[in-house]
MILO-119776 format. One record per residue (C-alpha): residue number from 1; residue in one letter; x, y, z. Coordinates in nm, 3 decimals. Each point is the difference from the previous one (the first is absolute). Layout:
<k->NUM r->a u->X v->Y w->Z>
...
//
This chain:
<k->1 r->x u->0.903 v->-2.056 w->-0.524>
<k->2 r->x u->0.155 v->0.138 w->0.348>
<k->3 r->x u->-0.074 v->-0.206 w->0.323>
<k->4 r->x u->-0.157 v->0.256 w->0.129>
<k->5 r->x u->-0.215 v->0.052 w->-0.253>
<k->6 r->x u->-0.109 v->-0.359 w->0.008>
<k->7 r->x u->-0.066 v->-0.013 w->0.334>
<k->8 r->x u->-0.232 v->0.284 w->0.048>
<k->9 r->x u->-0.275 v->0.020 w->0.221>
<k->10 r->x u->-0.359 v->0.139 w->-0.076>
<k->11 r->x u->-0.228 v->0.065 w->0.304>
<k->12 r->x u->-0.302 v->0.161 w->-0.060>
<k->13 r->x u->-0.128 v->0.060 w->0.362>
<k->14 r->x u->0.229 v->-0.067 w->0.361>
<k->15 r->x u->-0.207 v->0.032 w->0.249>
<k->16 r->x u->-0.126 v->0.277 w->0.207>
<k->17 r->x u->0.091 v->0.197 w->-0.323>
<k->18 r->x u->-0.206 v->0.170 w->-0.194>
<k->19 r->x u->0.030 v->-0.088 w->-0.354>
<k->20 r->x u->-0.302 v->0.234 w->-0.201>
<k->21 r->x u->0.311 v->0.230 w->-0.130>
<k->22 r->x u->0.115 v->-0.395 w->-0.181>
<k->23 r->x u->-0.356 v->0.050 w->-0.176>
<k->24 r->x u->0.012 v->0.324 w->-0.080>
<k->25 r->x u->0.027 v->0.072 w->-0.347>
<k->26 r->x u->-0.076 v->-0.334 w->-0.151>
<k->27 r->x u->-0.348 v->0.071 w->-0.214>
<k->28 r->x u->0.094 v->0.261 w->-0.188>
<k->29 r->x u->-0.216 v->0.187 w->-0.246>
<k->30 r->x u->0.144 v->-0.134 w->-0.375>
<k->31 r->x u->-0.083 v->0.209 w->-0.302>
<k->32 r->x u->0.245 v->-0.003 w->-0.392>
<k->33 r->x u->0.083 v->0.414 w->0.100>
<k->34 r->x u->0.045 v->0.244 w->0.155>
<k->35 r->x u->-0.352 v->0.187 w->0.027>
<k->36 r->x u->-0.055 v->0.359 w->-0.082>
<k->37 r->x u->-0.075 v->0.263 w->0.231>
<k->38 r->x u->-0.122 v->0.422 w->0.017>
<k->39 r->x u->0.153 v->0.237 w->-0.168>
<k->40 r->x u->0.238 v->-0.254 w->-0.248>
<k->41 r->x u->0.175 v->-0.128 w->0.309>
<k->42 r->x u->0.184 v->-0.403 w->-0.046>
<k->43 r->x u->-0.132 v->-0.246 w->0.317>
<k->44 r->x u->0.223 v->-0.179 w->0.190>
<k->45 r->x u->-0.109 v->-0.241 w->0.155>
<k->46 r->x u->0.238 v->-0.111 w->0.349>
<k->47 r->x u->0.069 v->-0.188 w->0.261>
<k->48 r->x u->0.055 v->0.230 w->0.321>
<k->49 r->x u->0.135 v->-0.111 w->0.336>
<k->50 r->x u->-0.184 v->-0.001 w->0.316>
<k->51 r->x u->0.110 v->0.326 w->0.266>
<k->52 r->x u->0.247 v->0.060 w->-0.292>
<k->53 r->x u->0.017 v->0.277 w->-0.244>
<k->54 r->x u->0.148 v->-0.149 w->-0.368>
<k->55 r->x u->0.222 v->0.361 w->-0.192>
<k->56 r->x u->-0.304 v->-0.063 w->-0.263>
<k->57 r->x u->-0.245 v->0.054 w->0.280>
<k->58 r->x u->0.307 v->0.299 w->0.126>
<k->59 r->x u->0.019 v->0.154 w->-0.422>
<k->60 r->x u->-0.379 v->-0.013 w->0.015>
<k->61 r->x u->-0.066 v->0.233 w->0.273>
<k->62 r->x u->0.295 v->0.242 w->-0.062>
<k->63 r->x u->-0.191 v->0.037 w->-0.327>
<k->64 r->x u->0.268 v->-0.090 w->-0.182>
<k->65 r->x u->-0.226 v->-0.164 w->-0.268>
<k->66 r->x u->-0.214 v->0.097 w->-0.273>
<k->67 r->x u->-0.055 v->-0.301 w->-0.207>
<k->68 r->x u->-0.006 v->-0.201 w->0.211>
<k->69 r->x u->-0.324 v->-0.147 w->0.222>
<k->70 r->x u->0.096 v->-0.245 w->0.275>
<k->71 r->x u->-0.249 v->-0.328 w->0.094>
<k->72 r->x u->0.039 v->-0.165 w->0.389>
<k->73 r->x u->-0.054 v->-0.359 w->-0.102>
<k->74 r->x u->0.071 v->-0.168 w->0.334>
<k->75 r->x u->0.312 v->-0.088 w->0.194>
<k->76 r->x u->0.256 v->-0.185 w->-0.086>
<k->77 r->x u->0.156 v->-0.348 w->0.104>
<k->78 r->x u->0.323 v->0.057 w->-0.108>
<k->79 r->x u->0.272 v->0.119 w->-0.305>
<k->80 r->x u->-0.034 v->-0.300 w->-0.184>
<k->81 r->x u->-0.378 v->0.018 w->0.057>
<k->82 r->x u->-0.083 v->0.391 w->-0.134>
<k->83 r->x u->0.203 v->-0.126 w->-0.302>
<k->84 r->x u->-0.205 v->-0.260 w->-0.088>
<k->85 r->x u->-0.304 v->0.203 w->0.010>
<k->86 r->x u->0.177 v->0.284 w->-0.265>
<k->87 r->x u->0.073 v->-0.307 w->-0.240>
<k->88 r->x u->-0.305 v->-0.173 w->0.032>
<k->89 r->x u->-0.222 v->0.363 w->-0.067>
<k->90 r->x u->-0.122 v->-0.062 w->0.344>
<k->91 r->x u->0.198 v->0.362 w->0.042>
<k->92 r->x u->0.243 v->0.211 w->-0.212>
<k->93 r->x u->0.240 v->0.094 w->0.249>
<k->94 r->x u->0.139 v->-0.139 w->0.258>
<k->95 r->x u->0.391 v->-0.036 w->0.163>
<k->96 r->x u->0.182 v->-0.313 w->0.107>
<k->97 r->x u->0.386 v->-0.124 w->0.085>
<k->98 r->x u->0.249 v->0.026 w->-0.276>
<k->99 r->x u->0.014 v->-0.391 w->0.072>
<k->100 r->x u->-0.340 v->-0.024 w->-0.080>
<k->101 r->x u->-0.030 v->0.243 w->-0.327>
<k->102 r->x u->0.263 v->-0.220 w->-0.129>
<k->103 r->x u->-0.212 v->-0.363 w->0.059>
<k->104 r->x u->-0.359 v->0.148 w->-0.134>
<k->105 r->x u->0.192 v->0.184 w->-0.363>
<k->106 r->x u->0.202 v->-0.365 w->0.029>
<k->107 r->x u->-0.310 v->-0.173 w->-0.054>
<k->108 r->x u->-0.174 v->0.223 w->-0.262>
<k->109 r->x u->-0.184 v->0.238 w->0.183>
<k->110 r->x u->0.036 v->0.322 w->-0.263>
<k->111 r->x u->0.081 v->0.196 w->0.333>
<k->112 r->x u->0.259 v->0.345 w->0.011>
<k->113 r->x u->0.157 v->0.114 w->0.269>
<k->114 r->x u->-0.030 v->0.409 w->0.014>
<k->115 r->x u->0.166 v->0.124 w->0.332>
<k->116 r->x u->0.119 v->-0.166 w->0.310>
<k->117 r->x u->-0.189 v->0.079 w->0.319>
<k->118 r->x u->0.190 v->-0.156 w->0.261>
<k->119 r->x u->0.325 v->-0.112 w->0.101>
<k->120 r->x u->0.248 v->0.052 w->0.272>
<k->121 r->x u->0.282 v->0.245 w->0.169>
<k->122 r->x u->0.167 v->0.056 w->0.357>
<k->123 r->x u->-0.390 v->0.178 w->0.155>
<k->124 r->x u->-0.307 v->-0.250 w->-0.213>
<k->125 r->x u->0.113 v->-0.324 w->-0.061>
<k->126 r->x u->-0.098 v->-0.395 w->-0.014>
<k->127 r->x u->0.078 v->-0.179 w->0.347>
<k->128 r->x u->-0.061 v->-0.331 w->0.220>
<k->129 r->x u->-0.130 v->0.001 w->0.295>
<k->130 r->x u->0.019 v->-0.187 w->0.362>
<k->131 r->x u->-0.125 v->-0.044 w->0.372>
<k->132 r->x u->0.210 v->0.233 w->0.200>
<k->133 r->x u->0.107 v->-0.364 w->0.207>
<k->134 r->x u->0.042 v->-0.196 w->-0.295>
<k->135 r->x u->0.339 v->-0.216 w->-0.019>
<k->136 r->x u->0.052 v->0.097 w->-0.442>
<k->137 r->x u->0.252 v->0.253 w->-0.014>
<k->138 r->x u->0.136 v->-0.123 w->-0.334>
<k->139 r->x u->-0.064 v->-0.190 w->-0.315>
<k->140 r->x u->0.122 v->-0.387 w->0.161>
<k->141 r->x u->-0.356 v->0.080 w->0.205>
<k->142 r->x u->-0.241 v->0.007 w->-0.220>
<k->143 r->x u->0.081 v->-0.388 w->-0.080>
<k->144 r->x u->-0.303 v->-0.138 w->0.047>
<k->145 r->x u->-0.179 v->0.339 w->0.095>
<k->146 r->x u->-0.320 v->0.126 w->-0.063>
<k->147 r->x u->-0.088 v->0.395 w->-0.234>
<k->148 r->x u->-0.171 v->0.135 w->-0.075>
<k->149 r->x u->-0.073 v->0.151 w->-0.377>
<k->150 r->x u->-0.252 v->0.264 w->-0.144>
<k->151 r->x u->-0.006 v->-0.253 w->-0.280>
<k->152 r->x u->0.227 v->-0.270 w->-0.168>
<k->153 r->x u->0.223 v->0.088 w->-0.342>
<k->154 r->x u->0.049 v->0.420 w->0.129>
<k->155 r->x u->0.239 v->0.225 w->0.163>
<k->156 r->x u->-0.016 v->-0.214 w->0.334>
<k->157 r->x u->0.091 v->-0.370 w->-0.158>
<k->158 r->x u->0.267 v->0.219 w->-0.228>
<k->159 r->x u->0.173 v->0.165 w->0.301>
<k->160 r->x u->-0.046 v->-0.336 w->0.263>
<k->161 r->x u->0.168 v->-0.186 w->-0.245>
<k->162 r->x u->0.261 v->0.205 w->-0.069>
<k->163 r->x u->0.062 v->-0.008 w->0.297>
<k->164 r->x u->0.070 v->-0.257 w->0.086>
<k->165 r->x u->0.188 v->-0.086 w->-0.272>
<k->166 r->x u->0.229 v->0.258 w->0.005>
<k->167 r->x u->0.004 v->-0.115 w->0.373>
<k->168 r->x u->0.155 v->-0.371 w->-0.130>
<k->169 r->x u->-0.256 v->-0.271 w->0.113>
<k->170 r->x u->-0.023 v->-0.290 w->-0.170>
<k->171 r->x u->-0.295 v->-0.124 w->-0.222>
<k->172 r->x u->-0.142 v->-0.213 w->0.223>
<k->173 r->x u->0.032 v->0.243 w->0.273>
<k->174 r->x u->-0.228 v->0.267 w->-0.202>
<k->175 r->x u->-0.230 v->-0.269 w->-0.084>
<k->176 r->x u->-0.102 v->0.057 w->0.395>
<k->177 r->x u->-0.117 v->0.288 w->-0.010>
<k->178 r->x u->-0.360 v->0.084 w->-0.055>
<k->179 r->x u->-0.185 v->0.245 w->-0.120>
<k->180 r->x u->-0.319 v->0.067 w->0.109>
<k->181 r->x u->-0.197 v->0.232 w->-0.199>
<k->182 r->x u->-0.237 v->0.256 w->0.281>
<k->183 r->x u->-0.206 v->0.327 w->-0.106>
<k->184 r->x u->0.313 v->0.315 w->0.086>
<k->185 r->x u->-0.268 v->0.121 w->0.296>
<k->186 r->x u->-0.017 v->-0.334 w->0.130>
<k->187 r->x u->0.417 v->-0.042 w->0.008>
<k->188 r->x u->0.112 v->0.193 w->0.350>
<k->189 r->x u->-0.312 v->-0.214 w->0.229>
<k->190 r->x u->0.102 v->-0.276 w->-0.159>
<k->191 r->x u->0.379 v->-0.013 w->0.051>
<k->192 r->x u->-0.077 v->0.115 w->0.417>
<k->193 r->x u->-0.218 v->-0.315 w->0.064>
<k->194 r->x u->0.287 v->-0.197 w->-0.146>
<k->195 r->x u->-0.247 v->-0.159 w->-0.332>
<k->196 r->x u->0.294 v->0.086 w->-0.206>
<k->197 r->x u->0.303 v->0.074 w->0.063>
<k->198 r->x u->0.148 v->0.288 w->-0.188>
<k->199 r->x u->-0.239 v->0.284 w->-0.196>
<k->200 r->x u->0.143 v->0.154 w->-0.291>
<k->201 r->x u->-0.150 v->0.366 w->-0.001>
<k->202 r->x u->0.077 v->0.349 w->-0.176>
<k->203 r->x u->-0.164 v->0.343 w->0.004>
<k->204 r->x u->-0.234 v->0.121 w->0.263>
<k->205 r->x u->-0.024 v->-0.337 w->0.159>
<k->206 r->x u->0.334 v->-0.066 w->0.070>
<k->207 r->x u->-0.003 v->0.314 w->0.148>
<k->208 r->x u->-0.285 v->-0.036 w->0.237>
<k->209 r->x u->0.180 v->-0.380 w->0.093>
<k->210 r->x u->0.310 v->0.216 w->0.030>
<k->211 r->x u->-0.129 v->0.197 w->0.255>
<k->212 r->x u->-0.136 v->-0.304 w->0.216>
<k->213 r->x u->0.219 v->-0.107 w->0.373>
<k->214 r->x u->-0.076 v->-0.359 w->-0.123>
<k->215 r->x u->0.166 v->0.008 w->-0.363>
<k->216 r->x u->0.355 v->-0.024 w->-0.110>
<k->217 r->x u->0.121 v->0.120 w->-0.409>
<k->218 r->x u->0.212 v->-0.276 w->-0.103>
<k->219 r->x u->0.128 v->0.083 w->-0.348>
<k->220 r->x u->-0.104 v->0.209 w->-0.251>
<k->221 r->x u->0.015 v->0.010 w->-0.424>
<k->222 r->x u->0.235 v->0.251 w->0.000>
<k->223 r->x u->0.259 v->-0.203 w->0.259>
<k->224 r->x u->0.018 v->-0.271 w->-0.288>
<k->225 r->x u->-0.120 v->0.132 w->-0.342>
<k->226 r->x u->0.195 v->0.389 w->0.012>
<k->227 r->x u->-0.098 v->0.345 w->0.172>
<k->228 r->x u->-0.261 v->0.091 w->-0.302>
<k->229 r->x u->-0.188 v->-0.233 w->-0.200>
<k->230 r->x u->-0.366 v->0.024 w->-0.203>
<k->231 r->x u->-0.164 v->-0.183 w->0.064>
<k->232 r->x u->-0.360 v->-0.049 w->-0.177>
<k->233 r->x u->-0.182 v->0.182 w->-0.271>
<k->234 r->x u->-0.373 v->0.079 w->-0.135>
<k->235 r->x u->-0.051 v->-0.264 w->-0.321>
<k->236 r->x u->-0.286 v->0.133 w->-0.211>
<k->237 r->x u->-0.161 v->-0.230 w->-0.302>
<k->238 r->x u->0.188 v->0.050 w->-0.405>
<k->239 r->x u->-0.364 v->0.052 w->-0.123>
<k->240 r->x u->-0.071 v->0.192 w->0.213>
<k->241 r->x u->0.304 v->0.244 w->0.025>
<k->242 r->x u->-0.046 v->0.011 w->-0.446>
<k->243 r->x u->-0.381 v->0.104 w->0.055>
<k->244 r->x u->0.078 v->0.193 w->0.308>
<k->245 r->x u->0.353 v->0.245 w->-0.109>
<k->246 r->x u->-0.107 v->0.332 w->0.121>
<k->247 r->x u->-0.132 v->-0.141 w->0.358>
<k->248 r->x u->0.297 v->-0.246 w->0.019>
<k->249 r->x u->0.207 v->0.295 w->-0.002>
<k->250 r->x u->-0.208 v->0.209 w->0.255>
<k->251 r->x u->-0.003 v->-0.293 w->0.255>
<k->252 r->x u->0.385 v->-0.046 w->-0.071>
<k->253 r->x u->0.098 v->0.283 w->0.028>
<k->254 r->x u->-0.269 v->0.171 w->0.279>
<k->255 r->x u->0.181 v->-0.338 w->0.221>
<k->256 r->x u->0.287 v->0.079 w->-0.018>
<k->257 r->x u->-0.079 v->0.394 w->0.115>
<k->258 r->x u->-0.209 v->-0.125 w->0.319>
<k->259 r->x u->0.361 v->-0.225 w->0.039>
<k->260 r->x u->0.169 v->0.337 w->-0.059>
<k->261 r->x u->-0.198 v->0.163 w->0.218>
<k->262 r->x u->-0.009 v->-0.275 w->0.295>
<k->263 r->x u->0.365 v->0.027 w->-0.046>
<k->264 r->x u->0.076 v->0.380 w->0.050>
<k->265 r->x u->-0.274 v->0.099 w->0.273>
<k->266 r->x u->0.043 v->0.014 w->0.399>
<k->267 r->x u->-0.140 v->-0.351 w->0.134>
<k->268 r->x u->-0.218 v->0.117 w->0.186>
<k->269 r->x u->-0.181 v->0.163 w->-0.289>
<k->270 r->x u->-0.041 v->-0.295 w->-0.174>
<k->271 r->x u->-0.107 v->-0.179 w->0.299>
<k->272 r->x u->-0.309 v->0.230 w->0.004>
<k->273 r->x u->-0.096 v->-0.070 w->-0.330>
<k->274 r->x u->0.007 v->-0.317 w->0.040>
<k->275 r->x u->-0.268 v->0.010 w->0.306>
<k->276 r->x u->-0.183 v->0.236 w->-0.200>
<k->277 r->x u->-0.036 v->-0.230 w->-0.243>
<k->278 r->x u->-0.063 v->-0.319 w->0.165>
<k->279 r->x u->-0.232 v->0.284 w->0.185>
<k->280 r->x u->-0.228 v->-0.002 w->-0.326>
<k->281 r->x u->-0.026 v->-0.278 w->-0.176>
<k->282 r->x u->-0.276 v->-0.210 w->0.146>
<k->283 r->x u->0.169 v->-0.357 w->0.051>
<k->284 r->x u->0.069 v->-0.018 w->0.397>
<k->285 r->x u->0.299 v->0.062 w->0.003>
<k->286 r->x u->0.214 v->0.081 w->0.282>
<k->287 r->x u->0.229 v->0.343 w->0.018>
<k->288 r->x u->0.258 v->-0.214 w->0.234>
<k->289 r->x u->0.313 v->-0.060 w->-0.237>
<k->290 r->x u->-0.014 v->0.183 w->-0.209>
<k->291 r->x u->0.190 v->0.249 w->0.294>
<k->292 r->x u->0.323 v->-0.217 w->-0.023>
<k->293 r->x u->0.090 v->0.022 w->-0.344>
<k->294 r->x u->0.322 v->0.194 w->-0.094>
<k->295 r->x u->0.045 v->-0.009 w->-0.352>
<k->296 r->x u->-0.140 v->-0.165 w->-0.346>
<k->297 r->x u->0.298 v->-0.245 w->-0.021>
<k->298 r->x u->0.017 v->0.058 w->-0.349>
<k->299 r->x u->0.378 v->0.048 w->-0.091>
<k->300 r->x u->0.032 v->0.057 w->-0.331>
<k->301 r->x u->-0.134 v->0.433 w->-0.087>
<k->302 r->x u->-0.372 v->-0.005 w->-0.138>
<k->303 r->x u->-0.064 v->-0.326 w->0.044>
<k->304 r->x u->0.247 v->-0.098 w->-0.343>
<k->305 r->x u->0.060 v->-0.363 w->-0.034>
<k->306 r->x u->0.360 v->-0.164 w->-0.149>
<k->307 r->x u->0.144 v->-0.354 w->-0.116>
<k->308 r->x u->0.184 v->-0.022 w->0.346>
<k->309 r->x u->-0.400 v->0.004 w->0.195>
<k->310 r->x u->0.003 v->-0.353 w->-0.139>
<k->311 r->x u->0.320 v->-0.135 w->-0.095>
<k->312 r->x u->0.098 v->0.088 w->0.387>
<k->313 r->x u->-0.230 v->-0.358 w->0.128>
<k->314 r->x u->0.109 v->-0.227 w->-0.296>
<k->315 r->x u->0.177 v->-0.231 w->0.174>
<k->316 r->x u->-0.317 v->-0.101 w->0.159>
<k->317 r->x u->-0.199 v->0.060 w->-0.280>
<k->318 r->x u->0.215 v->-0.339 w->-0.111>
<k->319 r->x u->0.003 v->-0.165 w->0.268>
<k->320 r->x u->-0.382 v->-0.011 w->0.099>
<k->321 r->x u->-0.022 v->-0.056 w->-0.445>
<k->322 r->x u->-0.195 v->0.316 w->-0.077>
<k->323 r->x u->0.281 v->0.081 w->-0.259>
<k->324 r->x u->0.290 v->-0.097 w->-0.182>
<k->325 r->x u->0.259 v->0.288 w->0.112>
<k->326 r->x u->0.135 v->0.000 w->-0.338>
<k->327 r->x u->-0.369 v->0.051 w->-0.097>
<k->328 r->x u->-0.110 v->0.264 w->0.214>
<k->329 r->x u->-0.104 v->0.293 w->-0.243>
<k->330 r->x u->-0.008 v->0.320 w->0.223>
<k->331 r->x u->-0.083 v->0.255 w->-0.237>
<k->332 r->x u->-0.303 v->-0.211 w->-0.149>
<k->333 r->x u->-0.110 v->0.011 w->0.325>
<k->334 r->x u->-0.085 v->0.354 w->0.036>
<k->335 r->x u->0.018 v->0.367 w->-0.137>
<k->336 r->x u->0.043 v->0.443 w->0.132>
<k->337 r->x u->-0.157 v->0.070 w->-0.316>
<k->338 r->x u->-0.307 v->0.145 w->0.202>
<k->339 r->x u->0.165 v->0.072 w->0.272>
<k->340 r->x u->0.141 v->0.436 w->-0.049>
<k->341 r->x u->0.156 v->0.030 w->0.300>
<k->342 r->x u->0.242 v->-0.305 w->-0.203>
<k->343 r->x u->0.135 v->0.265 w->-0.199>
<k->344 r->x u->0.423 v->0.043 w->0.053>
<k->345 r->x u->-0.099 v->-0.339 w->0.241>
<k->346 r->x u->0.235 v->-0.304 w->-0.023>
<k->347 r->x u->-0.201 v->-0.205 w->-0.240>
//
């Protein structure tokens, strides 16, 4: 097990920081099988994200589903929690970092990834952020620092440890870097108040932070791992897939179409659509964040999944004890069978 992993710090709340979002999505309705909606459609229970629009929600709004009805059951705390809810039958679909998918599947959970739903490119990526006046400029400066991440064992942790390792920090030095679990919505303010030294942010929350004069970008995951990478997948339970193959195809292909719609549609139109979707649902949300949206952040056309989406994290997976690199079998973790946009793409 890596030094950084052994030195994780979990904080359920920080002084002056609201923690209500930490608890969101923890008490979900439980059911052993998906329900049948009017018209013979299959209900897909899912967790969403506050002040944001997921690709399934976008696909639904665009009319891409003919056999699927979405049922929102609450906001997710993190990717690992989201897919754990799928594995335990509390929800039917969830998304998480590739490494979390490997870990859950390796623990015996009968889940299969069907499509990539997030990743990093030159426009949309995961990054580390500090106060503008921070003395932290490079990996050596992180020794003794606290880094806020949305959850442990996910993209941010893998990205941070990969950066530190590639920079040549010793195990003893990495051991002094503390990961602090904090809801992403609270991370920017925690950095500003010096309650953490660094914060990991992506997507809309990252763009909002970058727009502030007192926040500075430290490093991007694409600087460490390559110009483009698919970061995480939507998974479903194997029994759900077997029972509802047509609905799973409808869902997966619909999400793939939504990704491509967002990729080819002018940014202003995408943002306007997101705003309309948020305003049309009763979740007590704001549309302020979606104006920072820039791109899908999914490099793969149609979200097609490949072996590399998992093997790119092999060194980190091995260092954290999640899996022996020799035992990593990516092909057993995913399928493109239900993604009609995968035809002609790399399998």
